N, C-alpha and C positions, 0 to 999 in steps of 0.2 A: 626467499620466495613467499608469496602469499599462500597461506594455508587454508584450504576449504575442507570441511569435514561433513560427510553425509551422516546426519543424526537421525533420520527417519526415511524409510523407503516403504512405499505402498505398491501393491501389485495392481493389475488391471481392474480388479474389483475393489480397489482402494483398501485392501486388507494389509495391515502392517506385516512386513517380511523381514525387516531389519531396523534396529534402533527403536526409538519410542517417541510418542507424542510428548511425553513428559520431558524428554531431553531437548526436544525442539523448543517447547515453551520456556524451559529454563534458560536456554541460550538466548532466545529473543528477549527475555527479561533482563539479561545482562547487556543488552544493546547490540547483539550480534547482527551482522549483515546477513541477508538471505538471498539465495538463488535456488531456483527449482528446475530440475531436469525432468523432461518427459520424452516420449517417443511416439511416433505415429506414422502411418503409411500415406504416401502422396495421394493415391486415388481414393482414400477414405476421408481425408481431412482437407486437402488443398484443392484438388480438382477431381470431383467424383466422376467426370466423364473420361478421365485418363485411364489408359491401360497399365500405367506404371504403378506397381506395388512397392516401389522403393521405400525402405525404412528411413525416416528422417529423425534425427535426434535434435532436441532443442534444450538449451539451458538459458533461462531468462532471469533477469535481475528484478527483484522486488525491493525497490528503493525505500519504501516506507513499510514499516511493520507495526503490528498491533498485538498486544497481549491483553486478553479479556479474562477477568476473574482469576488471574494468576495461573491459568491452566490451558487456555485456548489461544493458539497462535494463528495469525493470518498475515498476508502480505499483499501489497499493491504495486503494480507497475504504474509509474507516474510520468514516464518520459517517452512512451512508445507511440509512434505513428503506425497505423496499420500497414502491414507488409503483405504484398501479393507475391508469394513465392512462385518461381525462383528468381525473378529478375525485375520486380517493380514494387512500388508502393501501392496501397489500397486505392479504391476509386475516389474516396473523398478525404480531404485533409481533416484529421480529427485526432484527438487523444484517445488511445485505446487503454482505458483505465481498468485493466484486468485485476481481479481479486481472487486469490486462492486461499482456502482454508486448510487447516492441518489434516482434515479428513478427505482432502481431494475434491471437495465441492468448489465450484468456480462461479464467477460472475464477471460481467463486463458492463461498464457504462461508457458511452460515447460522448465526447464533448466536441461537437462539430465546429470547425474553425474556418470553413470556406465561404461563409456569408450567405448560404442558400436560405431563403426564408423558410421557417419551420414554426408555425403557430398553431399546430393541432392541439387537441385537448390533452390534458394531463390525466394520468391514472392508468388503470389496467388496459392493455391492448391485446388483440388476438395473438395467440401463440402460433407461429407459422408451422406448417407441415414440413418436415425435413426427412421424407422417406428415403432420400438419397444418402442420408448420413445416419445409419442405424446406431452408430456409436455416440451420437449427440443427443442428449436428453435435456431438453429445455423445460424448466419448471414454470416459467412465467414470462411476461413481457410488459414493460412499463414505458409509458410516454413515447410510444412508437413513432408518432408523427411530429414530435417536438425536436428541438435542437439537442436533446440530452436523453436519448433512449437508453434503456438498460434491461438486463435480463440476468437470471440466475439459472445455472445449468450444471451438468456433469458431462464431460467428454471422457470416454473410456480410453485414455492414453494407455500405452503398454506398461507404463510404470510412472511413479512419481518419486523423485529423489529430492529431499529437502537438504540443501547444503548451507552450512553457516560458516562465517568467518568470525570467530569468537575471540577477538583480540582487543576489544575496547575495555578501558579501565574507568570505572566510576570514580570521580574525584570530588564531586560536590552534589549534595541534594538540598533543595530548598522547599519550604512550605509555600502555600499560596500567598502568604503575606511577606515572603522573602526571608523569613527566618531560616538560618542554616541548620539543617537537621543532621547532616554528616559531611565529613570532608570540609573543604573550605573554598571560598571564592578565590583566594590567593593561589591555591593549588591549580585551579582551573586556569586562571590568568597566566600563571607561570608556564604551564604546558602549552597554552595557546601562543605565548610569546616566543617559545622555542620552535614553533612551526607545526605543532600537533594539529591533527584534524579534530573536530568537535562534533559530537552528536548529542541530541537532547531527547529525553523521554518526558512526555507531558501527560499527566493524569487527568482524565475527565474531559478531554478536548472535544469530544463529540456529543456531550450530554445535552446540548441545546437542540440537537437534531432528533432526539427521541430517547425515551427511557430504556435502560438496559443495564447490564452488569458493569461493575467497575472495570475500567480499561485504561491502558497507557499506550500512547502513540509515539513511535520513535522515528526521527528524521535527522539526517545529517545537515549541518550548517555549511554555508559557503563563506561568508565574510563575518569576522568578529571584531569587536571594538571593546577596549577596556578603559574605563574612566578611572584613572589611577588615584585621584583624590577621593572619589566617592566609593571606590572599590566595587564598581558596578560593571558587570560583563553583559554585553549585548551582542546578539547574533541574528543574522538573517538565515532562514532555512531554504533548502531546496523545496520545489513544489510538492504538495501533498494532497491526498484525498482525505476528506473527513466524511465519515458515514456513521449513522446512528448505531450505537453499540448493540450487538446481539450475538448469540452463539447458535449456529454459525453466523458470521457476518454476511449480510446480503444487501444488494441494492433494491430500493423501492422508489416509487414516485416521491420526490421531494425530500428524501432522507440522506442526501449527500451533496457535497460541493467540492470545490477545487481551488487551491490558492497557495499563498506564501505567508510565512509568519515572521514577525520580529519578536524575539524571545529575550527576556531579561532575567538576571538572577534575583531580582526583587519580586519575582512571581508574575510580572505583567507579561501577557502575550497579546500582541496586536496582529490583526489579520489584514491581508489584502486578498479578499475572497471573491471569486468569480461565481456569479449565478449561472449555472450551466445552461439554463433555458434561454436567458437573454444576453449572456456574456457581459452584463453590467457588473461592476465591481462595488463592493461595500467594504467598510473598514471596522469590523467588530473588534471587541477586546474581551479578554478573559483574564482571570487569575487562576493559575494552576500550580499544584505541586510539580516540581521539576527535578529531573535527575540529569546530570551532566557527565558525559563520557569523553575521553580523549584517546587518541591513537597516534 
């Protein structure tokens, strides 16, 4: 059976009641998968006009994780279409790129996919009044009339439970120039050839988006390729969000994007990166220290 362990729990005021932030950060640094459990009431969070106070429990996948300054963990939802509980999707097709920090602070960026023209000005937008949602505390609002609005907020969930699946094994680490620092490419290739899943941690991936602390982004790969003569391993990643590094992580105007990566054990990282405002793609490249994990 898959083993998930709650390594940190926060109460409604986001105070630690079990586990520790240090344990969460350490697990994320080992490549652990992340899921976060919360709870809320239907008429406080879903439909404020409803008379139903039914408690709803949610556990959500945070497919991409980030470790900042070796001490601060955060996770991103990267595959979520907005859901209108209990029986529908949201009103517009979009990616709901939720971001949760280890202290319970939250954020969301929307990547609208329905083709509705949105060419409003970028930058700070008015913060809407939400008198009907006293548990929702919105700090700011960015790019509100563009194709990629975002905001940072706290919703007072009844609890936050940070679950990790800490089963990945680090088998190879390479410097930005491809020099092997620990483990071996052969060990990675051997595990891959036996059917193992592969995850990669990339140091400094968001540095071009803004200055901030040292950081490492972790994402699972889908397809892998091993060039046996060159002893070169190449993998394509699942989609991920890049955001300017900060503690806590937050969205702002122009400080994030979304896309896919091609990652190689020689340190080369190539992107297929979507501009969230125009949906145009570009193909940047970086050289990053990499850590490779298998399961």
